[in-house]
N, C-alpha and C positions, 0 to 999 in steps of 0.2 A: 594625673589619673583621669581627669575629664577627656583629654584627648584620646587616651587608650580606650575608654568606654565608647566614644564616638566612632573610632576605627573598628572596634568590635561589632557594634550594631550594623555598620555598613557591610561588613563581611557576612553577618547573619542574613540580612535582607537579601543581599546578592545571592548567597547559597541557596535560599528558598526559591528565589526566582529561577535560578538554574535548574532546580528539580522540577519546577512546573514546565519549563521550556523542554526538558528532556522528555516528559510525558507527551507533549504536543508533537515532538519529532517522531516519537515511536508510533503515535496513532497515524500520522502520514505514512510511514513505512508499512503499516498493517492495513491501509485502507484500499489497496489495490484489489480489483474484482476481476473475475474471469470474463472472457470476451468472446465465447463461441456459443451461439444460439442453436436451438433445435430446429430442423426443417422437416415438416411433415405436410405442409400446404403453403398456398400463397402467403397467408398472414404470418408464417414462421420461417419464411425464407432467410437464409443467413445473409444474402446479398442485400436484403432490405432492413436488416436489424444489426448493422455493424456496431460493435461495441456492447451488445447486450450480455447479460451474464449467462454462464453455462446452465442450461435449463436442467432441473432434477430429472425430468423424464429421459433426456439424453444420457445422462450418467447411467441410469438403470438399463438403457439399451446397449451399453457398451461392455456387457459382461464378457463377450468374446475377446475384448481387447483391454485388459485390465491395466496394462502399462500405458496405454494411450489415454485411457480415462484419467489416470493419475496425473499425467503430464498436462492434460487440458485443464484440470482443476487448478493447476499451478501457473496457468497461462503460458506454458511453454509450447507454443503452437508448432514452431520449427521442429523441435524434438519430437513432438507428438506425430508430425507428418512423417518424419524419418522412421519412427518406430512402426507406424502403421504400414509403410511400404515394405518393411521387412517381412511382413506376414506373407507376402506374395512368394517368398522362398521357402515357407514352411511346407513340410509334407502334408499332402491332403487339402491344400489351399483350393477353395472353390472359386474358380475364376468367373463363375456365372452368378455371383452373389451381388445383387443390385445395392444392398445396404452397404456393402464394403466400399463400392466405388462411389456411392453417394457421399459417404464420410470422407473418403479421399478427396473428392472434389471440394467439399466444404472446407477442409484444412488447407488445400492448396489455394483456394480463392482467398482465404484469410491471410495466408502467408505471402500473397502477392504473386504467386506462380499461376498465371491465368492460363498458360498453355496446358500445364498438367490438369488444371481444373476443368478446361473445355473437353479434353480427351476423356476425363472420368465421367463427366455428366453425359457425354455422348453414349457411353456404354450403358448408363442408367436408362436413358430414354429409349434406347433399343430394346432393353429387356422390360421396361415399364413405360410404354408410350402414353399412359394415362397420368403419369406423374407431372402434374402441373409445375410444382416447385422445382423440380429438376430441369424442365424446359426453360424456366425463367433463369435459373443459375447458368444453364448452358448459354443462353443468349447474352448474359452480362459477361461471363467468362470470355465468350468469343469477342465481344465488343472491346474488352480490355486487353485481349491479346492481339488486337489489330485486325481480326477477321471481320471486317465491317459488313460485307455482303452476307455472310453466314449469319451474322447477329440480326440483321434486318429480316432475313427469311424466318429466323426463330421467333422473332417478336410478331411477325405476321401470323405465324402458326398459333402462337399463344392466343392472340386476340380472336382468331377465327374459330379456334376449337374449344376454348375453355371459358369464354365469357368472364374474364378477370373482373374483380371488383374495382371501384373507382381508385382506391389507393395504389393498386397495382398498375392501372392504366396511366396514372400520373407518373409512376416510376418508369414505365416504358416510354412515355412521351419524353421524359427527361434524357434517357439514354439515346432515343432517336435524335434529339437535338444535338447531342455530342457526336453522334455518328455523322451528322450533316455538316459538322465543323471540321476543324483539323483532326488529323489522325489521333486516335486514342492510345495512349500507352498502358502500361500495366498499372495496377492499383498502387498507389503510394502508401506505404504502411504507416500512415500517421494515426495517432490517437490524441485527441485534445479533450481536456476535462475542464469544465467551468464550475465553480462553487460559490454559493452565497449562503450565509448563515446569520441567524439572529440567535442571541443567547444571553444568559445571565450567570455570572460567576460571583459567589458570595465571598470570595477572597481574591479579588481581581489584582490587588497590589502585593500579593504574596506576603501578607502582614503577619506579625507575631500573634501568638495566641495568649501569651502571658500578660497580665497587668504590671507585674514587677519582675525584676531580674535579681537573682541572688548572686552577689559578687564576693569573691574571695581573693585575698591578696597577702602574701608573706605570712601565712598562718594566722593572720589577724582575724577577729570575729567576723562573720559573714555580715554583709551589708546588703539589705533589701532596698533596691533602688527603683522608684516607680518609673514606668516607661511612658513617654509622651503618646498622646493620642495618634499621632502621625504614624507610629509603628504598628498600630492595631490593624487587624484585618478589616477591609472594607469591600462591600459588594458593589457590583456595577453591571450595567447592561452593556453588550458589545455587539458590534457588526463585524463580520469576517467574510472577505471576498478572496477568492484565489483562482488560479489557472495553472494548468500544467499541460505540456506536450511531450508525447513519447514517439519515438521513431524507431522501428525495428526493420532491419534488412537482412535477409539471408545472404550469406557469403559462401564461397566455395569450400568444399571439403568438410561440410558439417559445421561450419562457423556461422555465428549470427552476431551482428552489431546491434546494440541498443543504446539509445541516448534519451535522457530525460531532462526537461528544464521545468522548473516550477517557481511560482511566486505566490505568496500568501500574506495578506495584511489584516490584522485584527485591531480594531479601533474601539476603545472604550468611550463611553458618553462623558464621564467625569475624570476618570483616572488616565488622563492622556499620557503621563509619564511612563506608563506601563503598557501603552500600545506598541504592537510589534510589527515588523516587516521582515519576512523571512524569504530569501532568495536562494535557490539551490540549482545545481546542474550536476548531472551524473553521466558517465560513460561506461558501458560494460561490453565485454566480449565473451560470448558463450561458445561452448564447443561440445557438440553431441558426441558422446562416447557409447560403446556398445552396452555398457552397464548403467549409464546415467548421463550426467551433464556436468561439465566444469565451467567456471566462469571467473572473470577477473573484473573488478569495479574500481572506479575513481570517482569520489564524491567531493563536492565543494559546496559549503553553506555559508552564506553571509547574513547575520542577524542584526537588525536595527532595533533598539529599544528607545521609546520616547523621542524618535526622530534623530537619535544620535547612534553612530557606529557602536555595536556592543561586543559581537564576537565573530571570529572566523574559524570555521571547523573544516579540516581536510581529513578525509578518510581513504584508505586503500584496503581492499578486501579480496581474498580469494576464497572460492567455495566449490565443494563438489557434492553432488546430489545423485542419489541412486534410488529407483523405484523398486519397490517390493509389493507387487500386487496392487491393492487399493491404497498403499502407503508410500511415502517417499521420505527418506532420511537425508539429512544434510550435515556436513561438517564445514566449518569456515574458520578463518583467522583474519583479523582486522587490526590495522594500525591507525591510530587516531591522534590528530594534533589539534589542541584547542588553544586558541589565542584570543585574549580579551583586549579590547581597545584601551580601556582606562583602568584595568585591574590586572596587571601582569602577575600579581601574586596568585591568581587563579589559574594561570597557564599550566598545561599538563600535556605529557605525551602518554597515550594509553595503548596497551596492547591487549586485545581481546581474543578469547577462544569461545567458540559457539557450537552447539549441537541442537538439531531440531528434528521433529518428524510431524508430517501432516498426513492425515488419513481421512477417508470417506467411509461412512458406515450406513447401511440400510437397516432401518428399524421400522417395521410395519409400513413399508412403501415410502417412508420418509428418509431422505438422504441427509445425514449429518456430516458436517465438515468440522474436523478438529485439528488444532495445531498446538504443539508444545515446543518451546524454546528455552534453552538454558544458556546463560552467557557468564563467563568469568573474565574479570579484567584486573590489570595492574596499572594504576594511575601514578605516573611518576612526575612529581613537581619539577618544573624547570627553574624555579627560584624559590626563595624562602617563602614557605606557605604555612598557615596555621594548620597544625595536624601533620604536616609532612606528607609523605606518599600515603596512597589509599588503595585498598584492596576492594574491589566491587564485584557484586554478583547480581544477575537479573534472571527472574524466572517468569515466564510469560506463557499464558494459555488462551486459547480462543475456541469458542464453539459457535457454529452457525447452523441454522436450520430453517427450512422454509415454512411459512405459515399460509393460511388461507388468503385467497385474492392475490396471489403471486407475491405477497410480501414475505419478509424473512426477519429473523431476530439474530442478532449477534451479541454474545457476551465475551468481553475481554477482561482478563485479570493479569495483574503484574504485581510481583513481590521483589523488591530489590534491597540490597544491603550495601552499606559502605562502612569501612573501618579504618581509621587513620592509624598511622604508625607511631605517632608521637602525640603528646598532650596538646590539646587545642589552644588553650590559653590559661595563664595563671589566674585570670580573673573568674573563671568558670570551673566550679567543682574541683578546686585545687589542682587545675592542669590535668584533668582526667583525659584519657583517650577517648575521642568521640566515636560512637558508632550510631548509625542511622539504619532504620528499617522503613521503607516506604511501601504502602499498600494502595493499589490503584484498581478501581473497577469501573468498567463502562458498559452499559446496556444500550443497544441501539435497535430500533425498529425501522426497516426500510420498505417503503411502498413505492413500486414503480408507478409514475404518473403518465409517462409515455414510454415508447420503446427505448428511448435514449435518456430519459430524465427520471431520477429517483428523489423521493422526499425522505429525509432521515430525521427521525426524532431520537435524541440521545441524552442520557443522564450519566454523569460522571461523579465518582467520589474518590477523593485523594486524601490520605492520611499518612503523616510522618511521625514515627516514634523515635525516641533517642534517650540515652542515659543522661544526657544534658538537657534538662526540661526546656531551656530556652529554644531548642531546635524542634520541638514538637509542634505539629501543624496539622490543620484539617481544612479542607475546601470541597465544595460541591458546585456543579454546574448543570444547567439545562439548556439545550439548543435545539433549534429547528433549522435544517439544512435542505437546500435544493442543490442537486449535482447533475449536470448534463455531460454525456460523453458522445463525441461524434468525431 
């Protein structure tokens, strides 16, 4: 009996920890931000603000290209570039529209097509010779395309005609130093993110909420067994650091290659056994279609818990997205294989189906971004597991809106359910079939510190309800994060 109770408690604590880790993984997937800034003057030049968010003013200026705007908000730069180029074939296209070619140059420069960017900016400065930002982008695009003499002439013209501020002069000096060295190639489409975070979690150990556990066995009278303090929830401060690198490269015939590698370590001050190290790598192939975009992904994640190997997760996914004005809808299917180092009873093969929609809305000159995602999954146990197979569902929503001072707020909510196919344990509620309902809310405030660095203050609340009271859980956390993209 004692051994059975000990094994049961180990399964419960591990199950709670898995729920928390799934939340962390979902937040990482939802934390990507747009990467195309607005260009109106020197200080807003896209060549000088690589990696910045899509500015709300630019979103409102793209009314003539709703499909392009939708793709930009989803960071689909290559698809947006293809969609924008299609407008040249539309009846009534204005070939003398400087705003069109300015946007075309910005997209081309961000996608690494320096030749197309230079030719686009050449048309802009011919129509708008006073556009200092276009001259600067033309010089940079020329430098990156290997037109070194032209780039030098353009930099000379900028310094002689526009009296650029010190920051722009430093940027010009940097490019001049490159032009005087080896030949400059095209822009490498790398994006690197560094993260550091301080926080407090009032349930750092994914502990139990109950003081006692009610045990049942062979229809005998229920037994109230007190739980040791080591099973109770304990709060602790943590430090989290992370880094990720993203590589995107346009290929022929509308294809695009994307690769992502990331590492994240969370260290608790006292609860060292619950510190985590998460390492992941992903590779994706995208293909721009007439009505949308298709993609295929392969993901691999290795998770270490308390300096010991904990779980390996492999996922394969295919997805199709289609733009509808200011919205984009997506359908995807995913196969997932979870393998645990010391707990094979938790291993499972999962098959997911997912649907989602992302939209932008204008409300009194404020651009709101909304995302809704629904997932249904079948978790097949690979060995004998408490509860057997499990049916899962996840419902996620996110709302983002700009605030004063270039800051923004993001509200994320998730409701997920899990229902086992068989009784969980004869020791609990007479072998009742367990079902869980998790409710998770995250509110974050983001303030740009520099053009490449954001400060993020976030509060999170996690609650788990179950028909088996032992599985009920709650936890809250507060964190302060600095994130730099370059």
